[in-house]
Backbone as CSV, one residue per row, in Angstrom:
resi,resn,N_x,N_y,N_z,CA_x,CA_y,CA_z,C_x,C_y,C_z
1,UNK,0.792,-1.167,0.003,-0.033,-0.027,0.023,0.829,1.259,0.010
2,UNK,2.023,1.143,0.603,2.907,2.236,0.669,3.373,2.682,-0.754
3,UNK,3.567,1.718,-1.625,3.992,2.048,-2.942,2.825,2.776,-3.704
4,UNK,1.616,2.289,-3.445,0.407,2.921,-4.087,0.302,4.382,-3.627
5,UNK,0.427,4.676,-2.350,0.327,5.996,-1.841,1.375,6.915,-2.380
6,UNK,2.547,6.367,-2.496,3.637,7.173,-3.101,3.350,7.461,-4.562
7,UNK,2.785,6.510,-5.305,2.466,6.732,-6.705,1.343,7.786,-6.826
8,UNK,0.350,7.759,-5.960,-0.735,8.681,-5.995,-0.237,10.115,-5.694
9,UNK,0.610,10.180,-4.634,1.204,11.527,-4.267,2.052,12.012,-5.418
10,UNK,2.761,11.130,-6.060,3.654,11.543,-7.213,2.778,12.092,-8.369
11,UNK,1.667,11.396,-8.651,0.817,11.845,-9.787,0.178,13.160,-9.403
12,UNK,-0.320,13.333,-8.146,-0.910,14.575,-7.778,0.133,15.749,-7.800
13,UNK,1.373,15.430,-7.379,2.414,16.441,-7.411,2.755,16.834,-8.829
14,UNK,2.748,15.844,-9.776,3.017,16.141,-11.136,1.947,17.040,-11.771
15,UNK,0.646,16.673,-11.535,-0.426,17.482,-12.023,-0.321,18.899,-11.498
16,UNK,-0.022,19.067,-10.223,0.130,20.459,-9.635,1.275,21.182,-10.258
17,UNK,2.363,20.512,-10.510,3.489,21.119,-11.142,3.185,21.574,-12.543
18,UNK,2.474,20.731,-13.298,2.080,21.128,-14.651,1.102,22.327,-14.623
19,UNK,0.169,22.350,-13.715,-0.842,23.446,-13.622,-0.109,24.744,-13.241
20,UNK,0.807,24.625,-12.267,1.531,25.879,-11.891,2.386,26.375,-13.005
21,UNK,3.008,25.432,-13.715,3.869,25.833,-14.872,3.038,26.427,-15.974
22,UNK,1.859,25.951,-16.226,0.988,26.511,-17.262,0.540,27.941,-16.845
23,UNK,0.234,28.090,-15.551,-0.201,29.352,-15.050,0.930,30.399,-15.155
24,UNK,2.119,29.927,-14.906,3.271,30.871,-15.025,3.616,31.344,-16.454
25,UNK,3.286,30.482,-17.381,3.667,30.806,-18.754,2.481,31.271,-19.638
26,UNK,1.360,31.538,-19.069,0.210,32.050,-19.865,-0.099,33.441,-19.476
27,UNK,-0.601,34.201,-20.427,-0.945,35.603,-20.175,-2.219,35.905,-20.851
28,UNK,-2.940,36.841,-20.377,-4.167,37.326,-21.041,-3.818,38.631,-21.787
29,UNK,-4.143,38.569,-23.026,-3.892,39.806,-23.825,-5.249,40.378,-24.258
30,UNK,-5.488,41.598,-23.920,-6.703,42.240,-24.269,-6.384,43.355,-25.357
31,UNK,-7.124,43.238,-26.431,-6.917,44.216,-27.525,-8.280,44.988,-27.632
32,UNK,-8.193,46.298,-27.658,-9.351,47.091,-27.867,-9.021,48.163,-28.875
33,UNK,-10.067,48.598,-29.581,-9.834,49.621,-30.621,-11.167,50.057,-31.215
34,UNK,-11.092,50.962,-32.155,-12.285,51.360,-32.826,-11.971,51.727,-34.282
35,UNK,-12.942,51.632,-35.114,-12.725,51.994,-36.542,-13.916,52.837,-36.967
36,UNK,-13.657,53.767,-37.828,-14.677,54.598,-38.377,-14.618,54.511,-39.927
37,UNK,-15.778,54.257,-40.499,-15.806,54.200,-41.985,-16.731,55.335,-42.463
38,UNK,-16.278,55.983,-43.427,-17.175,56.995,-44.036,-17.059,56.937,-45.552
39,UNK,-18.129,57.245,-46.173,-18.197,57.202,-47.640,-19.470,57.871,-48.092
40,UNK,-19.481,58.179,-49.339,-20.622,58.820,-49.927,-21.127,57.995,-51.044
41,UNK,-22.420,57.586,-51.003,-23.057,56.789,-51.988,-23.943,57.647,-52.843
42,UNK,-23.567,57.941,-54.126,-24.294,58.895,-54.898,-24.128,58.637,-56.349
43,UNK,-25.133,57.878,-57.002,-25.094,57.581,-58.396,-26.241,58.307,-59.048
44,UNK,-25.966,59.035,-60.140,-26.988,59.969,-60.736,-27.037,59.725,-62.213
45,UNK,-28.242,59.987,-62.792,-28.435,60.210,-64.202,-27.815,61.583,-64.474
46,UNK,-26.896,61.681,-65.399,-26.251,62.981,-65.627,-26.626,63.602,-67.004
47,UNK,-26.998,62.777,-68.011,-27.387,63.413,-69.248,-28.132,62.447,-70.116
48,UNK,-28.971,63.009,-71.021,-29.641,62.241,-72.060,-29.059,62.637,-73.362
49,UNK,-28.624,61.612,-74.143,-27.986,61.938,-75.427,-29.069,62.124,-76.508
50,UNK,-28.596,62.074,-77.779,-29.455,62.259,-78.895,-30.327,61.054,-79.046
51,UNK,-31.653,61.316,-79.063,-32.641,60.176,-79.115,-32.915,59.792,-80.537
52,UNK,-32.821,58.469,-80.785,-33.154,57.905,-82.079,-34.660,57.563,-82.174
53,UNK,-35.312,58.028,-83.224,-36.776,57.852,-83.385,-37.031,57.225,-84.718
54,UNK,-37.573,56.038,-84.717,-37.935,55.300,-85.955,-39.399,54.963,-85.854
55,UNK,-40.248,55.620,-86.740,-41.676,55.414,-86.697,-42.300,56.163,-85.518
56,UNK,-41.808,57.315,-85.221,-42.322,58.110,-84.134,-42.402,59.522,-84.626
57,UNK,-43.637,60.085,-84.707,-43.821,61.369,-85.329,-44.661,62.378,-84.450
58,UNK,-44.572,62.232,-83.140,-45.318,63.133,-82.244,-44.718,64.503,-82.375
59,UNK,-45.464,65.457,-82.863,-45.074,66.790,-83.098,-44.547,67.520,-81.869
60,UNK,-45.111,67.210,-80.707,-44.668,67.864,-79.440,-43.282,67.391,-78.987
61,UNK,-42.852,66.248,-79.410,-41.605,65.667,-78.978,-40.536,65.450,-80.073
62,UNK,-40.668,66.308,-81.121,-39.700,66.158,-82.255,-38.224,66.326,-81.802
63,UNK,-38.030,67.265,-80.854,-36.666,67.512,-80.446,-36.196,66.476,-79.340
64,UNK,-37.093,65.657,-78.830,-36.737,64.667,-77.826,-36.788,65.183,-76.396
65,UNK,-37.011,66.473,-76.153,-36.930,67.020,-74.860,-38.084,66.459,-73.991
66,UNK,-39.218,66.163,-74.651,-40.339,65.662,-73.841,-40.328,64.200,-73.678
67,UNK,-39.439,63.497,-74.366,-39.412,62.037,-74.315,-38.724,61.510,-73.052
68,UNK,-37.555,62.113,-72.672,-36.822,61.674,-71.481,-36.406,62.895,-70.647
69,UNK,-36.801,62.830,-69.397,-36.454,63.956,-68.463,-35.859,63.337,-67.171
70,UNK,-34.776,63.955,-66.804,-34.067,63.601,-65.552,-34.675,64.392,-64.423
71,UNK,-35.008,63.754,-63.306,-35.626,64.411,-62.165,-34.637,65.465,-61.528
72,UNK,-35.200,66.288,-60.761,-34.365,67.322,-60.099,-33.264,66.752,-59.212
73,UNK,-33.608,65.616,-58.534,-32.597,65.008,-57.663,-31.681,64.048,-58.438
74,UNK,-31.883,63.893,-59.716,-31.090,63.109,-60.700,-31.076,61.640,-60.383
75,UNK,-32.076,61.178,-59.672,-32.140,59.748,-59.330,-33.218,58.995,-60.174
76,UNK,-34.061,59.733,-60.914,-35.112,59.108,-61.688,-35.138,59.708,-63.098
77,UNK,-35.403,58.886,-64.069,-35.556,59.337,-65.449,-37.026,59.003,-65.829
78,UNK,-37.754,59.996,-66.304,-39.133,59.831,-66.774,-39.094,59.704,-68.299
79,UNK,-39.683,58.621,-68.831,-39.747,58.395,-70.231,-41.185,58.463,-70.662
80,UNK,-41.470,59.247,-71.707,-42.862,59.404,-72.227,-42.768,59.284,-73.720
81,UNK,-43.400,58.196,-74.243,-43.505,57.992,-75.701,-44.997,58.055,-76.047
82,UNK,-45.396,59.079,-76.749,-46.853,59.374,-76.933,-47.463,58.414,-77.959
83,UNK,-46.753,58.076,-79.012,-47.367,57.258,-80.026,-46.354,56.720,-81.005
84,UNK,-46.274,55.428,-81.095,-45.408,54.792,-82.151,-46.328,54.508,-83.294
85,UNK,-45.857,54.675,-84.537,-46.706,54.627,-85.739,-47.051,53.243,-86.265
86,UNK,-46.200,52.226,-86.103,-46.453,50.886,-86.635,-45.606,49.855,-85.843
87,UNK,-45.974,48.588,-85.983,-45.210,47.485,-85.351,-43.778,47.529,-85.820
88,UNK,-42.879,47.445,-84.806,-41.420,47.596,-85.033,-40.881,48.975,-84.864
89,UNK,-41.747,49.961,-84.784,-41.313,51.318,-84.565,-40.741,51.415,-83.175
90,UNK,-39.776,52.328,-82.962,-39.120,52.406,-81.603,-38.527,53.780,-81.377
91,UNK,-38.234,54.001,-80.154,-37.462,55.209,-79.709,-36.337,54.654,-78.847
92,UNK,-35.118,55.146,-79.085,-33.970,54.630,-78.292,-33.301,55.823,-77.656
93,UNK,-33.138,55.770,-76.340,-32.664,56.845,-75.504,-31.349,56.532,-74.856
94,UNK,-30.277,57.194,-75.271,-28.966,57.018,-74.665,-28.893,57.838,-73.395
95,UNK,-28.433,57.263,-72.262,-28.401,57.970,-70.991,-27.002,57.791,-70.423
96,UNK,-26.467,58.796,-69.756,-25.178,58.693,-69.081,-25.433,58.736,-67.573
97,UNK,-24.769,57.773,-66.873,-24.856,57.676,-65.446,-23.436,57.885,-64.862
98,UNK,-23.400,58.665,-63.741,-22.124,58.978,-63.123,-22.215,58.604,-61.679
99,UNK,-21.106,58.035,-61.203,-20.937,57.748,-59.780,-20.265,58.986,-59.147
100,UNK,-21.023,59.810,-58.516,-20.515,61.037,-57.912,-20.099,60.781,-56.440
101,UNK,-20.300,59.633,-55.958,-19.913,59.208,-54.578,-18.552,58.787,-54.493
102,UNK,-18.158,58.350,-53.306,-16.757,57.854,-53.063,-16.663,56.339,-52.962
103,UNK,-17.790,55.644,-53.187,-17.801,54.193,-53.010,-18.000,53.606,-54.384
104,UNK,-17.196,52.601,-54.796,-17.391,51.905,-56.042,-18.746,51.117,-55.939
105,UNK,-19.511,51.116,-57.066,-20.836,50.511,-57.072,-21.036,49.603,-58.290
106,UNK,-22.078,48.734,-58.169,-22.400,47.851,-59.275,-23.931,47.914,-59.355
107,UNK,-24.460,47.886,-60.543,-25.928,47.864,-60.776,-26.506,46.575,-60.249
108,UNK,-27.543,46.772,-59.380,-28.219,45.633,-58.797,-29.551,45.340,-59.477
109,UNK,-30.275,46.469,-59.862,-31.629,46.241,-60.384,-32.082,47.491,-61.086
110,UNK,-32.843,47.317,-62.145,-33.520,48.398,-62.831,-34.997,48.441,-62.404
111,UNK,-35.436,49.523,-61.894,-36.766,49.540,-61.338,-37.645,50.434,-62.174
112,UNK,-38.654,49.874,-62.858,-39.637,50.624,-63.599,-40.857,50.849,-62.740
113,UNK,-41.378,52.086,-62.758,-42.641,52.349,-62.053,-43.537,53.175,-62.994
114,UNK,-44.791,53.089,-62.678,-45.796,53.832,-63.441,-45.860,53.476,-64.886
115,UNK,-45.566,52.246,-65.305,-45.680,51.841,-66.665,-47.169,51.808,-67.006
116,UNK,-47.568,52.745,-67.936,-48.961,52.936,-68.206,-49.521,52.232,-69.487
117,UNK,-48.650,51.469,-70.141,-49.104,50.787,-71.327,-50.177,49.777,-70.954
118,UNK,-51.346,49.775,-71.608,-52.449,48.905,-71.198,-52.304,47.472,-71.752
119,UNK,-51.416,47.294,-72.727,-51.246,45.950,-73.266,-49.708,45.706,-73.353
120,UNK,-49.407,44.577,-73.824,-47.989,44.220,-73.932,-47.442,44.525,-75.380
121,UNK,-48.090,45.429,-76.028,-47.643,45.807,-77.415,-46.360,46.560,-77.272
122,UNK,-46.087,47.209,-76.152,-44.890,48.024,-76.009,-43.908,47.254,-75.146
123,UNK,-42.654,47.138,-75.711,-41.593,46.505,-74.950,-40.548,47.541,-74.596
124,UNK,-40.009,47.345,-73.383,-38.908,48.275,-72.942,-37.697,47.397,-72.687
125,UNK,-36.565,47.709,-73.263,-35.352,46.947,-73.060,-34.156,47.904,-72.784
126,UNK,-33.084,47.287,-72.204,-31.923,48.048,-71.821,-30.643,47.335,-72.299
127,UNK,-29.724,48.230,-72.730,-28.415,47.707,-73.076,-27.350,48.655,-72.488
128,UNK,-26.093,48.240,-72.473,-25.038,49.022,-71.878,-24.807,48.605,-70.451
129,UNK,-24.690,49.551,-69.542,-24.434,49.276,-68.165,-25.421,48.330,-67.529
130,UNK,-26.650,48.449,-68.055,-27.757,47.631,-67.535,-27.509,46.151,-67.780
131,UNK,-26.712,45.850,-68.799,-26.533,44.416,-69.173,-25.207,43.898,-68.674
132,UNK,-24.554,44.569,-67.803,-23.225,44.129,-67.385,-23.056,44.033,-65.883
133,UNK,-21.955,43.484,-65.467,-21.565,43.389,-64.022,-20.456,44.409,-63.731
134,UNK,-20.326,45.384,-64.617,-19.200,46.301,-64.470,-19.326,47.186,-63.224
135,UNK,-18.198,47.432,-62.617,-18.170,48.290,-61.398,-17.986,49.755,-61.903
136,UNK,-18.667,50.639,-61.260,-18.569,52.065,-61.587,-17.814,52.720,-60.465
137,UNK,-16.582,53.079,-60.728,-15.687,53.667,-59.676,-16.090,55.170,-59.457
138,UNK,-15.451,55.741,-58.477,-15.723,57.129,-58.120,-15.433,58.064,-59.308
139,UNK,-16.373,58.972,-59.638,-16.282,59.892,-60.746,-16.296,59.277,-62.168
140,UNK,-16.580,57.991,-62.230,-16.619,57.325,-63.514,-18.037,57.446,-64.160
141,UNK,-18.107,57.524,-65.438,-19.427,57.526,-66.095,-19.551,56.291,-66.923
142,UNK,-20.815,55.860,-67.106,-21.086,54.708,-67.925,-22.428,55.058,-68.717
143,UNK,-22.576,54.405,-69.816,-23.778,54.707,-70.647,-24.701,53.491,-70.687
144,UNK,-25.972,53.776,-70.871,-26.942,52.761,-71.142,-27.910,53.261,-72.185
145,UNK,-28.563,52.353,-72.924,-29.604,52.704,-73.860,-30.877,52.084,-73.427
146,UNK,-31.935,52.895,-73.549,-33.301,52.436,-73.215,-34.064,52.429,-74.524
147,UNK,-34.626,51.312,-74.873,-35.380,51.158,-76.116,-36.832,50.908,-75.769
148,UNK,-37.708,51.786,-76.297,-39.146,51.599,-76.157,-39.644,51.272,-77.605
149,UNK,-40.167,50.042,-77.740,-40.527,49.541,-79.080,-41.927,48.910,-79.145
150,UNK,-42.597,49.197,-80.271,-43.878,48.471,-80.515,-43.507,47.114,-80.962
151,UNK,-43.876,46.090,-80.182,-43.529,44.701,-80.488,-43.989,44.311,-81.903
152,UNK,-43.051,43.976,-82.813,-43.453,43.661,-84.147,-44.362,42.426,-84.266
153,UNK,-44.467,41.592,-83.228,-45.352,40.463,-83.204,-46.794,40.817,-82.844
154,UNK,-47.006,42.012,-82.326,-48.317,42.458,-81.922,-48.824,43.497,-82.892
155,UNK,-49.983,43.199,-83.550,-50.521,44.116,-84.546,-51.624,45.011,-84.046
156,UNK,-51.778,45.076,-82.760,-52.816,46.009,-82.213,-52.337,47.478,-82.396
157,UNK,-53.220,48.344,-82.213,-52.887,49.795,-82.317,-51.900,50.183,-81.212
158,UNK,-51.050,51.113,-81.528,-50.101,51.575,-80.563,-50.717,52.492,-79.540
159,UNK,-50.221,52.395,-78.355,-50.734,53.290,-77.312,-49.597,54.127,-76.731
160,UNK,-49.891,55.081,-75.972,-48.870,55.895,-75.308,-48.332,55.130,-74.137
161,UNK,-47.064,55.393,-73.797,-46.381,54.784,-72.702,-45.654,55.851,-71.929
162,UNK,-45.764,55.764,-70.607,-45.016,56.711,-69.756,-44.588,55.969,-68.514
163,UNK,-43.376,56.064,-68.119,-42.896,55.308,-66.972,-41.628,55.999,-66.366
164,UNK,-41.288,55.674,-65.230,-40.057,56.138,-64.533,-39.097,55.007,-64.336
165,UNK,-37.809,55.383,-64.481,-36.741,54.424,-64.277,-35.912,54.866,-63.108
166,UNK,-35.653,53.980,-62.232,-34.739,54.209,-61.159,-33.746,53.054,-61.192
167,UNK,-32.489,53.336,-60.907,-31.464,52.323,-60.943,-31.056,52.017,-59.462
168,UNK,-31.068,50.786,-59.078,-30.588,50.423,-57.731,-29.231,49.857,-57.819
169,UNK,-28.342,50.503,-57.102,-26.914,50.065,-57.045,-26.608,49.496,-55.672
170,UNK,-25.500,48.713,-55.639,-25.032,48.181,-54.392,-23.534,48.441,-54.312
171,UNK,-23.088,48.595,-53.094,-21.663,48.886,-52.839,-20.876,47.575,-53.156
172,UNK,-19.681,47.792,-53.683,-18.766,46.707,-53.972,-18.029,46.371,-52.673
173,UNK,-18.010,45.103,-52.288,-17.326,44.665,-51.051,-15.834,44.533,-51.363
174,UNK,-15.022,45.031,-50.487,-13.557,44.934,-50.588,-13.182,43.455,-50.375
175,UNK,-12.182,43.028,-51.193,-11.824,41.623,-51.087,-10.459,41.484,-50.378
């Protein structure tokens, strides 16, 4: 029994020695700090280019000024096409978009509102920045084209169409 007691005492002494040694060689390190991020998120419609009109003869909009208007806050473009003359007729509107903020952005969604066409005879399509995954850096401009067309497959009479376009952008995550 004496040998067993000595072995138990030796094991307990060893465990205590290891615990004391671990305690002597460990430290708690506390790190604290703060970070501040600032940036400006501001993407705007900056200009409407020369509008192409094929089969569109509305006398009030011959110069194109009434077809596409940028809102005062430059976040919305209002498009009004009063009458296309025949199936396949279209109006194409080139628009310039500028990232005036300090954060690189990418187009997330094109949001149409107030589309007043009563049938699907009118199609609206987008090319340019709208069809890409391109990043728009600070102070960079990109172009898109908006095409309002009387669907050549639909032979109903043309109607007027008026709608607003807003572009939803998202911030690019740093990698």
